[in-house]
N, CA, C and O atoms as a GROMACS GRO file, in nm:
protein
  328
    1MET      N    1  -5.478   6.272  -1.036
    1MET     CA    2  -5.598   6.312  -0.936
    1MET      C    3  -5.690   6.384  -1.034
    1MET      O    4  -5.653   6.468  -1.116
    2LYS      N    5  -5.806   6.342  -1.016
    2LYS     CA    6  -5.940   6.386  -1.074
    2LYS      C    7  -6.011   6.452  -0.977
    2LYS      O    8  -6.032   6.391  -0.872
    3ILE      N    9  -6.061   6.586  -0.994
    3ILE     CA   10  -6.140   6.656  -0.912
    3ILE      C   11  -6.246   6.709  -0.968
    3ILE      O   12  -6.238   6.766  -1.077
    4GLY      N   13  -6.361   6.697  -0.898
    4GLY     CA   14  -6.487   6.760  -0.939
    4GLY      C   15  -6.520   6.869  -0.835
    4GLY      O   16  -6.493   6.862  -0.715
    5ILE      N   17  -6.589   6.984  -0.905
    5ILE     CA   18  -6.606   7.108  -0.835
    5ILE      C   19  -6.751   7.148  -0.868
    5ILE      O   20  -6.786   7.158  -0.986
    6GLU      N   21  -6.841   7.173  -0.761
    6GLU     CA   22  -6.952   7.210  -0.775
    6GLU      C   23  -6.956   7.346  -0.695
    6GLU      O   24  -6.931   7.329  -0.576
    7THR      N   25  -6.977   7.454  -0.724
    7THR     CA   26  -6.991   7.593  -0.665
    7THR      C   27  -7.129   7.620  -0.625
    7THR      O   28  -7.146   7.694  -0.528
    8GLN      N   29  -7.207   7.582  -0.672
    8GLN     CA   30  -7.367   7.601  -0.644
    8GLN      C   31  -7.409   7.516  -0.522
    8GLN      O   32  -7.440   7.397  -0.536
    9GLY      N   33  -7.409   7.581  -0.396
    9GLY     CA   34  -7.454   7.494  -0.264
    9GLY      C   35  -7.583   7.553  -0.227
    9GLY      O   36  -7.650   7.492  -0.144
   10ASP      N   37  -7.634   7.679  -0.284
   10ASP     CA   38  -7.755   7.738  -0.236
   10ASP      C   39  -7.814   7.802  -0.375
   10ASP      O   40  -7.742   7.882  -0.434
   11PRO      N   41  -7.928   7.774  -0.423
   11PRO     CA   42  -7.997   7.642  -0.369
   11PRO      C   43  -7.948   7.525  -0.404
   11PRO      O   44  -7.876   7.524  -0.504
   12GLY      N   45  -7.972   7.403  -0.336
   12GLY     CA   46  -7.897   7.292  -0.362
   12GLY      C   47  -7.955   7.186  -0.463
   12GLY      O   48  -7.929   7.066  -0.468
   13TYR      N   49  -8.044   7.263  -0.543
   13TYR     CA   50  -8.117   7.154  -0.643
   13TYR      C   51  -8.022   7.082  -0.744
   13TYR      O   52  -8.054   6.975  -0.795
   14ARG      N   53  -7.907   7.144  -0.771
   14ARG     CA   54  -7.807   7.103  -0.863
   14ARG      C   55  -7.711   6.997  -0.810
   14ARG      O   56  -7.662   6.908  -0.880
   15LEU      N   57  -7.686   7.016  -0.670
   15LEU     CA   58  -7.572   6.931  -0.608
   15LEU      C   59  -7.601   6.777  -0.611
   15LEU      O   60  -7.512   6.700  -0.645
   16PRO      N   61  -7.719   6.734  -0.577
   16PRO     CA   62  -7.725   6.570  -0.604
   16PRO      C   63  -7.682   6.522  -0.729
   16PRO      O   64  -7.616   6.418  -0.733
   17LYS      N   65  -7.711   6.586  -0.837
   17LYS     CA   66  -7.682   6.557  -0.961
   17LYS      C   67  -7.547   6.564  -1.007
   17LYS      O   68  -7.494   6.479  -1.079
   18SER      N   69  -7.487   6.678  -0.959
   18SER     CA   70  -7.318   6.700  -0.966
   18SER      C   71  -7.247   6.594  -0.892
   18SER      O   72  -7.145   6.538  -0.933
   19LEU      N   73  -7.306   6.571  -0.780
   19LEU     CA   74  -7.232   6.460  -0.708
   19LEU      C   75  -7.214   6.322  -0.773
   19LEU      O   76  -7.110   6.256  -0.786
   20GLN      N   77  -7.348   6.291  -0.815
   20GLN     CA   78  -7.379   6.150  -0.880
   20GLN      C   79  -7.267   6.154  -1.011
   20GLN      O   80  -7.205   6.051  -1.038
   21ASP      N   81  -7.250   6.254  -1.076
   21ASP     CA   82  -7.173   6.271  -1.196
   21ASP      C   83  -7.035   6.269  -1.156
   21ASP      O   84  -6.961   6.194  -1.219
   22PHE      N   85  -6.990   6.334  -1.065
   22PHE     CA   86  -6.851   6.315  -1.012
   22PHE      C   87  -6.809   6.174  -0.955
   22PHE      O   88  -6.695   6.132  -0.975
   23VAL      N   89  -6.893   6.110  -0.892
   23VAL     CA   90  -6.876   5.978  -0.870
   23VAL      C   91  -6.862   5.890  -0.971
   23VAL      O   92  -6.776   5.802  -0.971
   24GLN      N   93  -6.960   5.911  -1.078
   24GLN     CA   94  -6.969   5.801  -1.193
   24GLN      C   95  -6.841   5.856  -1.285
   24GLN      O   96  -6.811   5.785  -1.380
   25GLY      N   97  -6.774   5.964  -1.266
   25GLY     CA   98  -6.683   6.016  -1.345
   25GLY      C   99  -6.548   5.979  -1.278
   25GLY      O  100  -6.441   6.022  -1.322
   26MET      N  101  -6.558   5.892  -1.161
   26MET     CA  102  -6.452   5.861  -1.101
   26MET      C  103  -6.338   5.943  -1.023
   26MET      O  104  -6.221   5.909  -1.006
   27CYS      N  105  -6.405   6.065  -0.978
   27CYS     CA  106  -6.317   6.161  -0.932
   27CYS      C  107  -6.268   6.126  -0.788
   27CYS      O  108  -6.346   6.082  -0.702
   28ASN      N  109  -6.138   6.147  -0.766
   28ASN     CA  110  -6.084   6.125  -0.645
   28ASN      C  111  -6.115   6.227  -0.526
   28ASN      O  112  -6.116   6.193  -0.408
   29VAL      N  113  -6.139   6.351  -0.569
   29VAL     CA  114  -6.176   6.469  -0.466
   29VAL      C  115  -6.293   6.522  -0.541
   29VAL      O  116  -6.304   6.522  -0.663
   30ILE      N  117  -6.387   6.569  -0.446
   30ILE     CA  118  -6.498   6.624  -0.493
   30ILE      C  119  -6.522   6.749  -0.380
   30ILE      O  120  -6.548   6.734  -0.261
   31ILE      N  121  -6.507   6.866  -0.447
   31ILE     CA  122  -6.508   6.999  -0.378
   31ILE      C  123  -6.664   7.072  -0.426
   31ILE      O  124  -6.702   7.097  -0.541
   32CYS      N  125  -6.738   7.097  -0.294
   32CYS     CA  126  -6.862   7.142  -0.330
   32CYS      C  127  -6.879   7.258  -0.239
   32CYS      O  128  -6.803   7.265  -0.143
   33ALA      N  129  -6.969   7.350  -0.256
   33ALA     CA  130  -7.041   7.440  -0.158
   33ALA      C  131  -7.197   7.378  -0.107
   33ALA      O  132  -7.292   7.333  -0.171
   34CYS      N  133  -7.174   7.399   0.027
   34CYS     CA  134  -7.312   7.358   0.091
   34CYS      C  135  -7.335   7.447   0.206
   34CYS      O  136  -7.255   7.528   0.252
   35ARG      N  137  -7.466   7.420   0.252
   35ARG     CA  138  -7.507   7.501   0.375
   35ARG      C  139  -7.463   7.419   0.499
   35ARG      O  140  -7.402   7.313   0.485
   36THR      N  141  -7.493   7.464   0.607
   36THR     CA  142  -7.460   7.402   0.720
   36THR      C  143  -7.566   7.275   0.775
   36THR      O  144  -7.539   7.193   0.864
   37LYS      N  145  -7.667   7.282   0.711
   37LYS     CA  146  -7.780   7.186   0.729
   37LYS      C  147  -7.869   7.167   0.622
   37LYS      O  148  -7.876   7.244   0.527
   38GLY      N  149  -7.940   7.064   0.636
   38GLY     CA  150  -8.060   7.058   0.521
   38GLY      C  151  -8.017   6.981   0.395
   38GLY      O  152  -7.921   6.903   0.403
   39SER      N  153  -8.082   6.999   0.279
   39SER     CA  154  -8.076   6.929   0.175
   39SER      C  155  -7.926   6.905   0.112
   39SER      O  156  -7.891   6.792   0.075
   40THR      N  157  -7.839   7.021   0.102
   40THR     CA  158  -7.727   7.012   0.079
   40THR      C  159  -7.644   6.932   0.150
   40THR      O  160  -7.571   6.860   0.082
   41VAL      N  161  -7.635   6.922   0.280
   41VAL     CA  162  -7.558   6.832   0.345
   41VAL      C  163  -7.606   6.706   0.352
   41VAL      O  164  -7.527   6.616   0.382
   42GLU      N  165  -7.724   6.681   0.330
   42GLU     CA  166  -7.801   6.545   0.321
   42GLU      C  167  -7.724   6.454   0.164
   42GLU      O  168  -7.678   6.341   0.151
   43ALA      N  169  -7.740   6.554   0.077
   43ALA     CA  170  -7.670   6.497  -0.037
   43ALA      C  171  -7.533   6.432  -0.037
   43ALA      O  172  -7.495   6.328  -0.090
   44ILE      N  173  -7.465   6.527   0.042
   44ILE     CA  174  -7.327   6.510   0.066
   44ILE      C  175  -7.311   6.380   0.150
   44ILE      O  176  -7.236   6.293   0.105
   45GLU      N  177  -7.369   6.362   0.259
   45GLU     CA  178  -7.372   6.245   0.341
   45GLU      C  179  -7.380   6.150   0.281
   45GLU      O  180  -7.295   6.067   0.312
   46LEU      N  181  -7.468   6.113   0.180
   46LEU     CA  182  -7.503   6.010   0.114
   46LEU      C  183  -7.372   5.925   0.068
   46LEU      O  184  -7.363   5.805   0.045
   47TYR      N  185  -7.275   6.024   0.060
   47TYR     CA  186  -7.142   5.960   0.006
   47TYR      C  187  -7.033   5.922   0.105
   47TYR      O  188  -6.916   5.895   0.075
   48ARG      N  189  -7.084   5.923   0.220
   48ARG     CA  190  -6.972   5.913   0.337
   48ARG      C  191  -6.918   5.785   0.338
   48ARG      O  192  -6.800   5.777   0.373
   49ASN      N  193  -6.978   5.680   0.306
   49ASN     CA  194  -6.908   5.551   0.298
   49ASN      C  195  -6.811   5.543   0.183
   49ASN      O  196  -6.724   5.458   0.201
   50ASP      N  197  -6.804   5.603   0.083
   50ASP     CA  198  -6.719   5.600  -0.037
   50ASP      C  199  -6.628   5.715  -0.024
   50ASP      O  200  -6.519   5.699  -0.079
   51TYR      N  201  -6.645   5.815   0.029
   51TYR     CA  202  -6.547   5.940   0.053
   51TYR      C  203  -6.516   5.976   0.166
   51TYR      O  204  -6.608   5.966   0.247
   52GLU      N  205  -6.401   6.022   0.214
   52GLU     CA  206  -6.373   6.093   0.333
   52GLU      C  207  -6.447   6.224   0.328
   52GLU      O  208  -6.418   6.303   0.238
   53ILE      N  209  -6.529   6.251   0.407
   53ILE     CA  210  -6.596   6.388   0.379
   53ILE      C  211  -6.537   6.492   0.497
   53ILE      O  212  -6.520   6.454   0.613
   54GLU      N  213  -6.510   6.627   0.452
   54GLU     CA  214  -6.450   6.724   0.552
   54GLU      C  215  -6.511   6.859   0.513
   54GLU      O  216  -6.503   6.915   0.404
   55TYR      N  217  -6.568   6.898   0.615
   55TYR     CA  218  -6.624   7.039   0.596
   55TYR      C  219  -6.548   7.159   0.616
   55TYR      O  220  -6.486   7.151   0.723
   56ILE      N  221  -6.531   7.252   0.562
   56ILE     CA  222  -6.447   7.367   0.574
   56ILE      C  223  -6.535   7.477   0.603
   56ILE      O  224  -6.611   7.512   0.512
   57LYS      N  225  -6.538   7.544   0.721
   57LYS     CA  226  -6.596   7.675   0.749
   57LYS      C  227  -6.553   7.808   0.662
   57LYS      O  228  -6.441   7.858   0.670
   58LYS      N  229  -6.645   7.852   0.588
   58LYS     CA  230  -6.620   7.937   0.501
   58LYS      C  231  -6.608   8.087   0.597
   58LYS      O  232  -6.693   8.116   0.680
   59MET      N  233  -6.485   8.177   0.567
   59MET     CA  234  -6.455   8.287   0.622
   59MET      C  235  -6.555   8.366   0.579
   59MET      O  236  -6.612   8.340   0.473
   60VAL      N  237  -6.591   8.479   0.662
   60VAL     CA  238  -6.715   8.560   0.613
   60VAL      C  239  -6.663   8.711   0.670
   60VAL      O  240  -6.626   8.736   0.785
   61SER      N  241  -6.672   8.810   0.550
   61SER     CA  242  -6.644   8.923   0.569
   61SER      C  243  -6.724   9.028   0.503
   61SER      O  244  -6.721   9.035   0.380
   62LYS      N  245  -6.809   9.126   0.585
   62LYS     CA  246  -6.895   9.222   0.494
   62LYS      C  247  -6.823   9.331   0.417
   62LYS      O  248  -6.885   9.423   0.363
   63THR      N  249  -6.671   9.315   0.412
   63THR     CA  250  -6.617   9.432   0.329
   63THR      C  251  -6.498   9.378   0.240
   63THR      O  252  -6.468   9.436   0.136
   64ASN      N  253  -6.432   9.268   0.283
   64ASN     CA  254  -6.306   9.233   0.211
   64ASN      C  255  -6.325   9.089   0.150
   64ASN      O  256  -6.255   8.994   0.186
   65PHE      N  257  -6.412   9.079   0.065
   65PHE     CA  258  -6.466   8.973  -0.024
   65PHE      C  259  -6.338   8.890  -0.081
   65PHE      O  260  -6.326   8.768  -0.068
   66LYS      N  261  -6.252   8.969  -0.142
   66LYS     CA  262  -6.124   8.928  -0.207
   66LYS      C  263  -6.039   8.843  -0.101
   66LYS      O  264  -6.015   8.723  -0.119
   67GLN      N  265  -6.007   8.897  -0.016
   67GLN     CA  266  -5.921   8.846   0.104
   67GLN      C  267  -5.977   8.715   0.162
   67GLN      O  268  -5.912   8.614   0.189
   68THR      N  269  -6.114   8.735   0.177
   68THR     CA  270  -6.170   8.620   0.267
   68THR      C  271  -6.188   8.477   0.151
   68THR      O  272  -6.184   8.358   0.182
   69ASN      N  273  -6.208   8.537   0.015
   69ASN     CA  274  -6.211   8.453  -0.078
   69ASN      C  275  -6.099   8.361  -0.085
   69ASN      O  276  -6.104   8.238  -0.078
   70GLU      N  277  -5.978   8.448  -0.103
   70GLU     CA  278  -5.851   8.381  -0.100
   70GLU      C  279  -5.800   8.315   0.011
   70GLU      O  280  -5.703   8.239   0.001
   71PHE      N  281  -5.853   8.336   0.110
   71PHE     CA  282  -5.826   8.268   0.254
   71PHE      C  283  -5.889   8.130   0.237
   71PHE      O  284  -5.831   8.022   0.251
   72ASP      N  285  -6.025   8.152   0.202
   72ASP     CA  286  -6.088   7.999   0.159
   72ASP      C  287  -6.023   7.891   0.074
   72ASP      O  288  -6.002   7.771   0.093
   73ALA      N  289  -5.999   7.974  -0.029
   73ALA     CA  290  -5.923   7.895  -0.146
   73ALA      C  291  -5.800   7.817  -0.105
   73ALA      O  292  -5.777   7.699  -0.133
   74ASN      N  293  -5.710   7.914  -0.022
   74ASN     CA  294  -5.584   7.855   0.045
   74ASN      C  295  -5.621   7.746   0.134
   74ASN      O  296  -5.542   7.653   0.149
   75GLN      N  297  -5.726   7.746   0.192
   75GLN     CA  298  -5.750   7.617   0.279
   75GLN      C  299  -5.780   7.492   0.218
   75GLN      O  300  -5.751   7.384   0.270
   76ILE      N  301  -5.843   7.507   0.097
   76ILE     CA  302  -5.858   7.399   0.018
   76ILE      C  303  -5.752   7.330  -0.055
   76ILE      O  304  -5.735   7.209  -0.071
   77ILE      N  305  -5.673   7.443  -0.100
   77ILE     CA  306  -5.538   7.409  -0.151
   77ILE      C  307  -5.434   7.325  -0.061
   77ILE      O  308  -5.363   7.235  -0.104
   78GLU      N  309  -5.438   7.368   0.069
   78GLU     CA  310  -5.395   7.332   0.166
   78GLU      C  311  -5.422   7.180   0.209
   78GLU      O  312  -5.336   7.099   0.242
   79LYS      N  313  -5.569   7.160   0.202
   79LYS     CA  314  -5.611   7.011   0.241
   79LYS      C  315  -5.589   6.918   0.136
   79LYS      O  316  -5.592   6.800   0.170
   80LEU      N  317  -5.563   6.950  -0.013
   80LEU     CA  318  -5.528   6.883  -0.104
   80LEU      C  319  -5.378   6.850  -0.097
   80LEU      O  320  -5.338   6.751  -0.159
   81GLY      N  321  -5.300   6.919  -0.033
   81GLY     CA  322  -5.155   6.914  -0.046
   81GLY      C  323  -5.116   6.945  -0.170
   81GLY      O  324  -5.051   6.867  -0.239
   82LEU      N  325  -5.154   7.069  -0.213
   82LEU     CA  326  -5.093   7.110  -0.322
   82LEU      C  327  -5.006   7.250  -0.318
   82LEU      O  328  -4.948   7.289  -0.419
   0.00000   0.00000   0.00000
């Protein structure tokens, strides 16, 4: 399994190029950060015909960043079946 990961979803200027690189690199799975609307979502939606797109809502906490980040990471790992 080949996985492409782009963590910069805001600002989204890097995302379109990263997605293109991942597709050209024949990644089976692409994981990226994005906003809930706007240019990052538009960039992702361009690949809807070629990839199954699934959005995972990020857990938010003003105090316990480590725990919420671990929760989010575990959601991704679970979705991948790892």
